[in-house]
N, C-alpha and C positions, 0 to 999 in steps of 0.2 A: 115601416110607413116611408112614405115617396118623399124626395126628393125636393124643394120647391125649387132650386137655383142649385148652379153651381159655383164651386170656392173665386171662380175667378170673376164670374159678370156683378157681381156685388157693387156699387157703389152709393155716393150722396144719393140719388132718387131715389131708395130706398129707404131712407134713413125712417126712423119710426116704424119700420113693418116689420112684420115675424116671419124669421124661415127657417127653412130646415134645412140643413144641410149633413153630407155623407164624405167623409174621404181618411184622408192617412196623416199621425201629426207628424209634422214634419219639423217643430223644435216646439223646446217648452224653455219659459222662463219664470221661477220662481222669487217674490216682489217683496213677497213675507204675508200683507197684503194682503197681495192680487197673481193670480198665476194668469200668464198671457201662456197662448198655442200655439202655433200658426197651422192652420188645416192646411193641406192641398189632394188637391185632386189633380187633370188632365189637363184642369181649364186654367189655372191657379191657384193662388192662397189666399186667406183670410183670418185677419187675428181674431181668436176668441177668447173675451175675458172671464175669468173666475172670482168673483170674487167673497170675502172669506164670512161671509154671512151669509153664501148661497151654500145650500145642503149640499151642493157638492163638492164643495168644496177640498173634503179630508179624499174624495175616492181621486179626485186630478191627480193627487202626489201618487198613485200607484200607475199611474197612466204613462205609457214608455213611448219612447221613440217608433215612431210607426206599425203605432196602434190604429186599428181600422174603427173611427170612433162616428153617432149620431147626435147631432145636436142642432138643438131649436134655440131662437133664441131672438132679442129683438136688435136692428140694427141702428148701433148709435155710430153721430158725429166724432171724433178722434180732440179730445185737448189740441188748440193748438199748440204749436208745437212738438207733437208726438208722434205726426204724421211722415209714415213712410212712404217715403217721394218714389223710393224705389218700386215700387209696387200700383198695378193699375186702382188695386182695393185699398192702399196707403192710409185713404185719408177719413175713413169710416173702422167699429169692430162690431162683434158680435156678444152681448152678454144674454151667457150660455144658461137657459133656467131649466134647458132639457138637457142628459147626456145619458147616450147607451156606446158602454163598448160593444161593436160588434165583432173584434179581432183582435188578440196579442199580437204581440211578434217577439222571437226570440232578438237579442239585440248582431246587427245584419252582417255578415262577413264583410264586408266589402263599404267604402264609400262611397253615399252615391251623394253626394253633394261637392265632388270634385273629378274630373276627368279622368288627373294622371296618381290619384291618393291608391287607388289599387291595381295588383299587374292586369295585363291582357287572361291570362290564363285563370284569374279567380274572378273575375268581369264576365268571359265567357260561361264558367260553369256555374255561376249566380245570375245567368242571363236577368231571369227574371226580374230583377233588384234592382241591377242597370237596365233596365228599360224604364224604372221609375224616374231615367235620370230625365231632367227636361231638355237634355240639350239631343238625345237619341230621342224622345218624343217625339222633338220636331221634326226632327228629319224623315220618321216615318210618318206624320203626317203632310209633311214636304211631298213624300214619292204618293201620295193619297189622293192629294190638289191637280197636281201634273198627270197624272192616270185619266184621273174624273175630267183632266179640261182635253187630252189625250185622246181617250176617250170619243168625249161632243165633238172635237172638231171632225174627227172622220167620219163621222153620222152626217156631221151635213156636208161634206161634203162626197156623197155616195157611194162610202167605203161599210163592207161587210164584217164585222170579225164571226171569225171561223177559228176553231177549238183543232190544231193537229194531234196528234198520238204521241204518247208520251212512250210506249212500247213501240219499234222500230225495228229495222233488217237491219245491221251493219255496216252502215256505208266507208267509205277514207274522206275524212273531211280537215284532214290536220294536226287532229291534238284522238289523243285515246280517247275510245267510248267507255262509261262504265254499261258493264253486260250483266243483259239478267236472265237467268236461266230460266228454259219453260219448264214446267212442271208434265202437261199436255203431250206435249214434244218434247219427249229425254232425249239430250247430250246436244242441244241447238239453245238460239242463246237471240237472246231484245237485246239492244241496246239501248237509252236512253237517248234523248235528241240533244246531242252539238246543237242545232238553229235544226226549224223546217224546213229547212231550203227547199227540200225534193217537192212535199206537200205542195207546197204555197205555188208551186210550178206546178204541182198537178191540178190545183184547183185554178188556175188559170189556164190550161190545159178544159177542165172543168166548163169554162164561161162564165166564173165569177166574176170577171172583171175588176173589181177591184177589190182584197184582201187586207185586213190587217189581225194584227192580232197580240195580247202583249202576254208572248211567250216567255216560258222557263229552259230556257236552255240546262244544260249536264255536259260540263268537259271533266276527263283526269288526266289535268294535265298542275304543275309544279304550284304552287299560288305564291299568290305576291302581295303588295296593298293595294293594287285594281283589280285585283283576279280572285276569284272563289269557283269552286265547282258548279256552284247555282249563283244562276243570274238571270236579269234579264231582259230579255230586248223588246223593242216596238217597231214589231216584225208587220211590213205592208209589202205588195207587188200590185202591179198595175197590164194591162190587157192595152196593144197598142199607144204605150206609149215612146217619147224618146229621151234620151238622159235628162235634158230638162225641165219634162218634165215633174220625172221623178222627183228631180232636188226641189223644184217649188214646188210638191207637198209636204218635203221630210222640211225646208225654211219654214212652211206653216205653221204644219202642228210642232214646230221646235220653240218657233214665235208666238204660240199657244201655253208652250206651259211655262218659257218663262214669263208673259205677261200674270201668269197665276201664282208667281214668284215674285213676285213685281221687278221684273228687269225687262229690262226695252230693247227690242231686241231690232236691230235697222236692215231690210232686205228693201232687192237682193244679196247677198251673201260675196265678196269674194270669188274672182277663178283661180286657179296657179295648176300650169303644169309640172306632173311630176318630175320632168325634165328640173326646173326652174328651182324646185322646192329645195332638188337637193345642189344642185352647183351653186346656191346663194347659201342656203341654210344647211345643206349637210343632215334631213329626215322629209320623209313625209310626211310629217304632221310638222311644219315647220312652227314655233311661237315665236305670231307675230307683233308681239305686246308690245318690244323692243326693234334695234336694227340689228345691226355687226352684222352684218351684209358679209360672205365672203368677200376678197379679192384675191384678182387670180393673177401671180407674179410666172408665170410656167414660162411664157417666152423670155423676161428678162432670164431665167438661169438655164434659157435652151444649150448655151456651149461655154455655157463657165466651167469654173475651174475648180469650185468649190463642189466635189463626189455628190454631197447628202446630196444636191438639188440636180445637180448634172441630169438635164437629159427626165425628169421627173417631174409631178405633177406637182404647181408647189401653190401652196393659198395660202392665206394671211386675213387675222380679224385687228379694226384698227381699234384701240381703242383711247380715248382723249380725257386725259389723266385723272389717274384710277388712283397712284396712293396705292399699289399692292404694295401688303410685305415679301416678304421672303419665304413666307409661312405660304402665302394664298400661291407665289407662284408653283414653290410646291407643288400643290395642290393640282393644279392646273397640269401640271407635266403631266402626275401621276392619271390624273381622267387621262391624256392623251395616249399615254402607253397601255392604258386597262384599253382601250377603245383598237389597239395593238399599231399604233404608232408606235416608230427607234425614241421618238423623241419632240418636245416644242421646243422650237426657238424663239427666243423670247429678246426683242431690241426697242429698246427705254431713249428720245428723241429728248435730247439735251442739246450743248452745244455743239456736237454731234452723234452721231449714230451709235449707240453705246449697245455690245453686245458682245455675247462670248463665241459668236460664229465671227466680227467684223474684219477678223484678220484674214481670214479666208474669200473674200469677197472682195472686188476692185470697186474701186471708187463710182466706176459709172452705173456698177451693179445699185451699191448703196442710194445715188444718186435717183436712178429710177424704182426701186423699191416706196422710198420714201413721197417723189412724188406720186409714183401709181397709188398708195395708199392716203394721199395729202394730211399725211402727216405733218403735224407742227410742232414746238415745242412742250415737253411732256408730257405730251402718246406715248401709249405703249404698243407695237405691233405684235400680233403671237405668229406663228408660223410654222407649218407642217409641210412636208414632202415626202412623197412615196406611189403609191399606186392611187388612183384617182376613189377607188370605190374609202379604200382607208382614211386617203385624209380629208376626202369630206365627210363618214361616218364620224371620224377622229375630235377634227373640230366642230361637226358640229354638237360635241356634247360639250368639247368646250367652251363652244357660244353659251350653249342653256348657264354653265359653271358662272362664267363670264355675267351672264343676265342674274343670275340670282347672288352673286355677288357683291355684283353692284347694286342691288337690287331696285330693277328693273324693269322684273316680271308685275307688272300693274296694271288693274284696266283688266279690258277682254278683249282677245281676237276669234273671230269667226270668220275660219272660210270655205272654200272646194277645193282638196286635190284633187286633178284630172289624168288621163290621160296616163294612166299608170303601164306599165310594159304587161304583156299579154303571159310570159311565162316571163321563167330565172332559171340561171342556171344553179344547181343544186351538183358544190364540190365533195360531199359525202356523196350521194349515189352517185354525182357523173353524169347525169342526166337533165336532161328539162324540163322540170316540173312547172307547174299553174303557181301564179304570184298569187292569186284572189283563191278561184277552183275553177273546176274543167271546164264548166257550163255557162264560163264570162264572154261575151263576145268581142270580139274583135272588132278595131274601127272597120268599112269598108272600102276603104282607101289603100288599109296597109295586109288583104288577102291576095294580091299576090303576092308575097313573097312570107304567106306563111309558112310554107315548107323551104325552103330557100333561104333565109333567114328570120326564122322567129323568136331571136331573141329581140330582132326592133320594132316587130309586131306591137303595137298601142292595146289599151281596150279600153270598151265600152264602159268603165269602173269611174270609180269617186267615193272620196272619201270626206268627211266630214269631222273639223276638225277646231276646237276651239281651247286655247291657250296649251297650245305644244300638243293634247291627247286627241286621239281617234277615237271619239263619241261614234262613230255611226261610219258605214259602206257598201256600196250596193255595186251594182251594177244590170246593166242590160243583158240578159242571157238570150244564148243561143237557142234559137228554133227549129231550128233545118236540121234536121237527121244529117241531113249529110257532111254539112259543113264540122255537127259534129263528132261523127266519125273522124275527121281530119284532124280533130283539134286530139281525139284521144289517142290515133298516131302517132303522132309529134309526140307525145305524154307517155308513147310505147308501153298503151291497151291494147291488146289482141281485141278482135271482134269477139269472141269469147268471154273473155276476161269485162269487158265493159259488158254481157247479157247480164254474168256475173254479177258484177257490183252496182250495174245501173238497168240491169233488163227492164225491170216496169215502168221505170222515167220512159226507155228507149223507147217499148214498146209503144206509147201514152203517143207518143209523137209523132208516131205513122200514123195520127187521127188525126189531124186537120189541130199542131198546137198556134196559138195565135202568138206575133211577137209579144215579149214580156219582160219587164223590169223592176226592179225594186233595192230595196235597200233595209237592213237596221239600225235600228239608234241602240247603240247600249246603256239602258236606262241607269243604270246605278252610277255610272258614271256622270250623267250629268247631273243624279241628286250628289254623288261627290260634289262638284263643282260649283253648285249651287249650293250646297250647306255650309264648304272649304271646310271638309273632312278630308283626311291626309289618308285615309284606310277603308278600303270598301264597308268594311267588318259596321263600321259605324253607319250606316245607313240600311242594312240590310238585318232583321230584325233576331235572327239566328243563325247567324254564320259558323261555321268551322275555324280552328287554329290554323297557325300557320302548319300544320305537321296535315291535316284535312279532317280533322278531329273533333266533333263534338266534348268539350267537355261536363257540361251540362247534360245528356239526357248519354254519353255515353258512345254514341255510333262514332265510326263501326265497331260492332261487337260480333260475340263471336254465334253461332247457330249450332243445336241441335244437334245429333246424328242424325233424329229421325226424321229433320226438314233435308237437311245432304241425301238422303239418302231417296228421300220421294223425286227428289230434283236430276238425282243421277251426279252428283257435285261429287268429287273426292278431294279432304287438304292435302295435297304432298308437302310432306314436310323438307325445306329448302334448302339442299344439298353445302 
């Protein structure tokens, strides 16, 4: 028979009506002459009543949790005082007059009623059971709603969804590729896409004008709480845009998605220069839910007798009356040292300036520090000295730790970070590398110093940040083949190397490529923020564990010699 209703949609309006339901046994309560079963499906749960005189009363005693039942019966109002106000269906119950067990269940190996009762590995091994938990189902439904909202928005504003290949040529994109050996072309390999970057640019050359895709991306990189091998991007690309055009589309699709989740987004979002973000917050993705901006004390100590501060960059954070314990302060110092600072200097403002470095500072220096920080009695000042990069990075991490300890990370903060450097210096490789990717366009006003001072060149690149997490990034692309050649030369790529790695793209750019630009939103991170999940695995149906293994199906697994021989692949034991 076909169910007439789902478990979550029953209410007072159906009292006296007969309904047929199907679902899982959530709980069983035996009261002697009455047995109650809570029946559950994706939509909710409802109470079933089996009276002693029922012909099914004894059969009910054979039913266990997670059995799948079909029941038919009359909806009746619960007796006064027995309602369950925590359930939408809590004012009614079903008096069962038909019962069929559709399938039985062994005792579950994991607890699906609690988020924490079962270990991560067990939950992933029995993921199909884990998915019965309400929170995971709600997260997957949230994904669906946001994707539907995004697709509808893009359609309304003239974007076309185009699927790009999953098997492509391996190109350097910053992370390791997952490689797929070709059976037909032995000795050659496809790469799974780290992103659709090159293909969406080819679509612009092809005249598609406005492209989007709900793109599956695959990168072989170390896993962490916000990273999986497989992830989803909302990818977009436009022809003839400026930076504001791309940002405007991004803001509006994000607003539409958040509305689908019941959250309001006020537009336009704030813009912040990369240099300001680093100098004030020590991060290119600053969390602006709280202040604690850096205070630059460098000038005060330029000629100091205190060698640790003398001639160094010195920055500080002032905290009003924090009431920290010694353990808190030790934790903050350990954070600073983790990010290569030599230490964290702490000063408490009482009747005097109390610090373990007080004896090394002059009275003038102490007074200037207090004045510049605007500190009053009860405040604390945290200082780090050293080279600029170390100071801003380490103090930025201390700032985040302070925000956490003080409970300041509340509400929402959205912004754009713009004017990133086009290049960065790689200490490991001792050369200039691309800050984002080699197809990012420099600002026109910086073209004159492209070769002479490349590390000062700014990019037409932009990241969107939510609560201190980058949820998307993009750029205006290079469409001029001569400018692209200049960029490749700065990056140390010869013409031959560039053609070998990006030949099809460089060839395409000989045939009238339009100016174009785009962006990709990290969809999983958006769902993490909306669902307040701490781990990306809680917003993905079938994730891998921290070692990249799927305990449920055993991937990655061994394959037999016949398959390897067909592919021309031989497994070599590690020496």
